[in-house]
Structure formats: structure tokens, C-alpha cells
C-alpha positions, 0 to 999 in steps of 0.5 A: 657367542661363547667367544664374546663371553669367553673374553669378558670372562678374560677380561673380568678376571685380568681386571680383578687381577689389575686391583689385586695389583694395585694399578689404576684403570687406566693401567689396567686398559692399557695391559688388556689393550682397550680404551678405558671406558670398556675398563670402566664398563664392565668394573658397572657391570661387576659392581651392579652384579656385586662380584665377590672376587671384585669386592674380594681384589678392592680388599687385598688392594686395600691392605696393601696400601694400609700394609706398605703406608704402616711399613713407611710410617715404621721406616721414618719411625726408626730413621727418627728413632736412630738420629734422637734416641726417642721415638717421635711420640717420646720426643712431643712428650719431651717438647710440650712437657718443656713448652708448658713447663710453667703452667705444671709448676702452678699446678702442682704447687696450687693447692687444689689441682683440678682448680689449676687444671680448668684454669687453664685455657680450653686450647692448652687443656686439649693439647696437653690432654691430646699429649698424655701429660694430664687425663680426665678422669672422672669429672676430676682432671689429673696429672698424669704418673708419668708427667710426674715423675718427668717434672721431677727428673726430667730424663736427659737431652740427646742432641 
């Protein structure tokens, strides 16, 4: 009986180690030399018993996956910056300013900017808000200072 308890404990530790390593359940079963259903049964038992090490292993695996995603995103941002000379956010802002320039000029030339912004279609207002060109103050929409500066003096275009 003690050998089966030791076997269960060894399998439990190996499963936790596999989850920490970010392996799939099938890969863990393969490493243990057992069938997948054995691993799934042990996991079910561990969840039922609210194993703190299992919960910690899942948290660690999730953090590793998130860190990996962030590093990939950072690499793509750096690659984009080396090609264009600006970040993706800056480029998106620049593109939106260029695309919606006629509407923004109408807003700036109007007597009441608030009403001019409200006259825009809701989809355009939402897009401008999402890209940081207009902000919705306390019931008073207005153009952001950055967008005003950009309208006066647009930055030079890089390639």
C-alpha cells in the first residue's frame, strides 16, 4: 500500500513539475509513461482536494505565458520602431489624424467645438476617442492638446 501512495505522490509532483514547465497534459503523460486518462484523473483528484501546489503551478504557468507574450509584443514593437522611426501607437495616431483631417479642421474652425464634435457620426467619435484625438470631458467633448499641436505642426513623415 505504501508503494502506491509513494507512486501517487511521485506522479503528483511530476504533474506539478510538468505544469510549471508549461507542458500539455499529453506530454506530461508521455514523460510519466502512463496514459492520458491517468494524468487527467490525478488532476481531477488534485483539484477536488484543492491542492495549493497545483494552483501555484497553474499561476506560474500563466505568468510565464503572459511574460512570453509581452516579450514577443516588445520585439515586434522594436522591429516596427526600427523600420518606421516611431512606435505603433504614434503611427496609428498619425494615420488617424491624417485620415480624419477634414473633420478635425471643421471642428477647429467652428464657433462651438463641442457641438461640432457631437455632429460627427458616433462611429467616428468613438474611433477618435479610442485613438486619443478627442476626449469626453464631463459631458463636454474636446480635442486633446496633442491633437491640437499635431494639427498646427504635423511631424515629418518617415518613409
